[in-house]
N, C-alpha and C positions, 0 to 999 in steps of 0.2 A: 766052377771057374769064377774068380773074382772079376766083376763087372768094371769096366774102366770109369774113371773120373771124367765127368762132363762139365763144361764151363758154359753158362748161358749168359749172354751180354742183354740186358733188359728185364726188368722185372714188372712190366706192365701186365695187361690181361693175359696175353698169350704167354709170356715168358713165366708168369707165375703159375698159370695152369700147367705149362709143359713141366717146370720144376716139380710140381707136385705129382704128376702122372709118372715121372722118371724115378723120382724119390720112392714112390710107392712099388716101384718094380725093382728096387734094390739098387739103383744106381747112385754113386756119390755125385751130388749136384752142388756146383758153387755158382751164385748168380751175382752179377755186378749190376747196379743201377745207379745212373748218374743224378737222379733226383733224391732229395732227403726223403726219410721215411714218412710217407703221408699219414702214417697212424700217429705219429709224434707231431709233426708240424703242419698237418692239415693238407687237403688236396688241392693243387693249384688248378683253379677253375678259369673260365673266360673264354676257352675254345676247345670244349669237350665233345659237343653233340651228344645228347643221351643216346643209349645204347637200345637197340631193339633186339631182344633175346628170343631166337625162334629155335626150331626143333634141333637144329644142327648144334647149336650152342648149348641147349640143355642136354643134348647126348655127351657132350664133353663133360658137363657138370655131373651128369649121372655116373660115367665112367669114373670119375674122381670120388664119387660118394659125397657129392656137395649139393645135390638137387634142392634137398629140403632146407638146407641153410640159406640158399639163394632166394627162396620164395619169400623170405621175409623182407626182402628189399626189392622186389619185383611188382611191377603194377600192370595188371592185364589191360590190353588195348584190343578191342574187339574189332575196330575197323578205323577208317578215315573220317573224321568229323570235318566236312568242307564248310568253310566260312566264305559267304559271298559279301560283296561290298556294302549290301545293306544290313548285314549282321545275321542274315537267315543261315540256318546250319541244316546239314544233312549228313547222316551217317552211312557210309557205305562200307559194310562188313567186308573183312578179309576173307572169311571162310562161311562154312554153312552154318555153323553154331558155335558155342563157347568152347568146343573142343578144338577148334581151329583159330587161334588168336596168337598174338605175340605179345611180348612183355617188355615193359619200359624199366630200364635199370639205370641208375646213376652211375657214371664211370667211376667217380671216386669210391662209392660205397662197394661196387663190386670189386675194385682192384684191392681195396684194403682187406676185404674177406678172403680175396684169393692168396694174398701175402700171407695171411695167418695159416691158411690151408697149407701152403708150400711149406712153411716152417714146421708145422705140427707134422708133416710127412717126413722130415728130415733134412730138407734143403737148407743151405745156408746162404743167407742174403746179405750183401754189403752194399749200403747205401753211399750216396755222395762219391761215386766213384765214376768218372768219365773216361771211357776208352780214348787213349791218346794215340796209340799205335800198336802195331803188332810186327814183332821179329819173327817171320816166319821160319827163318833157318833155325832159330833157337826155340821156336813154340813158346815165346814169351810176350806177355801183354805189358804194356805200360798204361797205367790207370792215374788219374789226378783226382785229387779231393776238391772240396770247395775252396780251400786256401791255395790250390795249384800245387800242392805237395804230391811228388809222384811215388808210386809203388808199383812193383813188378809182380806179375803172377805167371806160374808156368801152366800151360794149358795145351795139351796135345789136340783136344777136340772141342771145337767152338761151335756154339749155336748162337746166331744172331736173332733176337727178338726184340730189337731196339728200334723198331718203327719205321715210318717212311723216310726219316733222315738218318737211317742207321750207319753209325760210326764203324761197325764191322764191315758193312758193305763197301764202304769208302776203303778201308784197309784191304779187302779182298781184291777190289778193283786195281789195287796197285800191283797185285800178283797176277791177274789173269783178266782178260776181257769178259766181263759178265754181259756185254750187250745191253747195257742200261739205257733206257730213254724214258723221260718223264713228258706226259702230255698233259698241260694245264688246262683246265675247263674253261678258263676266263671268267669265272664266277668266284667270289669270296664268301665269307659268311661272318656275321656277328652274333655273339651270343648275349641273350637277355634273360631275364627271370620274371616270372609270375609268382609272387610269394604264396605260402598257404595263408588261409584266411586268418589263422591265428597269429601269424607274423606281419599282416598288413598294418601299415601305418594307419592309425584310426581315423585321422582326418582325411585320408585318401581313399578309404573304402567305399566302393560304389554303393549308392543307396539300395540297389536291388539285391546286393550280398549281404547287408546288414542282419537281415533275420536269419540267414543261412549261418553267418558267423555266431550268432547270439545262441543257435541251436547247437554249436560246437562242430558245425561241419568245417572240413579243411580245405577243400577244393573249390577253386573260384569257377571252374567250368566242368563239364562232365568228365570224371575221372578216367573212366575206361575207354579212352580213344586217344589216337594220334590226331591232333587237331592241325588243320592245314588252311592256309590262305593263299590259294593259287591266284596268281595276277599275270599270267602269260610268260614273260620272259624272266619272272622272278617269283619268289614265293616266301612265306613265313611258315614255321611249323613250331608246335609246342607239345612236348611229351610229359607226362606226369611222373613225379617222383613220389616215393612211398610215404614221405612225411607231409605231403599235400601241395608242394610247390609245382610248377611246371617250368622245365628248360625250354626256353623259346629261342629259336635259330632263324635268323634272317639270311636268305640266300640271294644275293644280288650280283649282276654282271661287275667286273672290275671297272668298265669304262662306260660312257654313254650317260643315258638319262632315262629312269634314274639308276645310280650305280654308286659302288663304294667311293669312288673318285667325287662324284657330285654332291655327296653328303658329308659336308666337312666340318660342321659344327652341331651343337645341340639343338639350336634353334630350327636348324634343318632337318635333323633326325625327327624331332617332334612333329614338324608340319607334314613330312613325309608318312609317318606312321597315322597320324590323324586322317589324312587323305585316303591312305590305302588299307589300312587295318584298323578302322575306329572302334571296333568292338574290343580288340585286343589292346589297344593303346590305354584304355581306362584302367586295365589290370597290370600294367607295368610301372610301378610307381618310380623305379629308379631308371627309367627309360633313357634319359639323357646320360646320366652318369656311366650307365653300363655300355651305352653306345660308344661314347667317347672314350672311356677308360678301358674297356675289354679289347685285346687284340684282334686284328682281322685274320680269320683263318683262311688258309690257301687250300684250293681243292685241285685235283688232278689225279691221274692214272700212272702207276708205275709199272713198267714192263722190264723184265730181265730175260736174257736167253739162257742164263745159266744162274742157277741157285747156289752152287756149292763148288769147292775146291777139293777135289779127291775126297778123301775121308777126314780132312782136317777142318773145314768149316762149312756150315750150312746156314742159309737164311729161311726163316719161317714167317708167317704173318705179314703184317705191312712192310717188313724189311725186304720181303721178296716180292710182295704184289699189293702194294697200296691201292685202295680203290676210292671212288667218290661214295658218299654215304647214303645214296637215295634208294638202296634196296635194303638197307639196314643188315647188311651181311658181311661187313668187313670183320667184326669181332667173331661171328659165327663161322666163317671161313678160316679164321686164325685158329680158333678151337678145334675145327676138323683137322687142321695142320697138326695140331699138338696131339690129337689122338692117333692119327695115322703114324706119325714119327714114334711116339711112345710103342705102339704095337710092332712096328717094324724093328725097332731096336731091341725089344723083348724077345723077338723071334730070333734075330741075329745079332747078338751083342758084341760080337768079335770082328765083324767086318763093315767098318763105317763107310768105306768107299762104296760098297754095293748097296747099302741102306740108303745113303744120301741120293745115289743115282736113282733108286727105285722111287724115292719119296718124290724127287723132282718130276720123274716120268708120270707117276699117278696124279700129283696135284696141279702141275702146271696147266694143263688143258683145262682143268676146273676153274682154276684162278683167272685164266684168260676169258672163261665164259661169263663168270659173274662180274668181272670188270664191264664186259660188253653190256650185260643186262642191268647193272647199276646206272650206266650212263643213259640207257633208254628210259629207265624209270623217272630220271629227273625230269625229262621232257613230259612224261605222263603226269607226274605230281604237279607241275607247276602250270601246265598248259591244257591238260585234257580231262581232268577228273570232273569238270562240269560241262563237257562236250557231249552233245546228244548222240552222235554217232558212237563215241567211246562207250557212254552208258549202255547203249543198245547191245553192243558187243559184249560188254561185261555181262549183262543179263543173260545173252544166249550162252556165253561161256558156263555160267552156272547151270543153265537149264540142261545143256548137254552133259554136264557132270553129274547131275541128278538121273538122267535119263540112261547113262552109261557109266555106273560106278566102276572104278578101276581102269576102265578103258580111256575115258576122257578126263583128264586132270589139268585143270588150269594151270598155266605156267607159274603164277604167282604161288599156287599151292604146292607145286613141286619144289620151288625154291624155298619155300617158307615153313611148311609143314611136313616135309619129308626129308630124308637123306639121299634122294635120287641124286646122282652126280649133277653137278652144275652144268657140265657139258651136254648130258642127255636133256636136262631141262630146257637149254638153249635150243637145241635141235628140234625137240618136239614142240616146243612154244612156237617156233617159227612156222612150222607147217600147220599148226592148229590155228595160228593168227591169220594166215592166209586163207584158210577155210572160212573163219569166221568173217573176214571182210567180204568174201564172196557171198556168204548167206545173208549178210545185212545190207548189201548194196541195193540202194533205192527203196528200202524199208524205213519205217519210222517207229514201229513198235514190234513187241515180240509176237502179236497176233497176226502181223502179216507174213510172218515167216512159216513155210511148210515144214513143219518139224518132222514129218515122214521122210521127206526128201533130204532133210538134215541128217536124220538118222542113217539112212544109206551111206550119205557121204562120209559119216563119221566112221561107219564100220569099214569102208573102203580104205580109210586113212590110217586107222589105228587098230582095227579089229581082226588084223591077220595074224 
């Protein structure tokens, strides 16, 4: 039986992977994207935040047959390299060894590779097409190009992968109450760049890096780490890119001191960085230009009670469940969406109402769980990574995992190195954290903890 044609709105990361998976399964796939083709016009940067590719994301790429291709644009990150005010650094590993790492990927490079894959699989992608409205009675889309010239497209089955500001979601909301609410974080972000040593302006290259540049080295800092400058209510991070640069992201409150509002010109930006991130400042030659010129990104969490309208339209990825980026799971969760939906549609290609309802039933509890964990991780990253109690809990967490392999799994490992459902990771993580707090109470080092007692408590909690 011939499979129905599908129309996807949005050719970003999730939309292009979904188009690939569906085309590989024999569906006719048409994709409309509001941006110009980045492979021809370049990728629009300035507020991207580099991506942390973890096991869930790799799984989606493996299913699509793209894993090896993507390894060429990914940089391994073993852990968090924490920078204190004096410039001292401390690497906090994510996992046990190099089998448990995450990978930094530039959003533009990944998106362009996925666009190539979608077209190679047989999907048709039309760029410069902004969704202007949906006539639900006639199943017709109105789209407009960069010159505002309209076109119509008949589409009985619509999938919205067009991000947090989804135009399809807005069109769906005109038809049905989606129960939409957006909870802003109260923080924004600015994107900056540490260039590769080969691209560094010669006169601005710090003296301690000149020998490294002469040897042909590319990275100005340790390449295989996520660098983080925690400063309490705010922080800076830097993720490596394959060609040697780092994408730097400053997260600040919108109001107060310091804040996005309080730093209004280039002089103030320079003074702020020299005070709070001195070792990073010397590595950002375009600091003033990037800070003033790049847009301020907004952060928040999107919640919907309803992701679909019968079998006619469905939202996936950020269009359904945008989250803050502090667990590095937004893309990974979106790729999980794509795999789950492709498998459901392959199994039941003739009943979209049932498939869309089942997709929402399976994915929504997990989307809500990772949204909660991402918010918690922001507090941990900006305020706790250099806290003594946190470090002791983290050491005990790893110790119990070594003593009880398979039984005790740190929450970060469940989220990042496995495909255990997010909801399960949240629930198990909460009970494990409660026990960790109990075990470290009043202790200052791991030797003060009775591990035999800890073992019995672990078995009572998770060994049943």
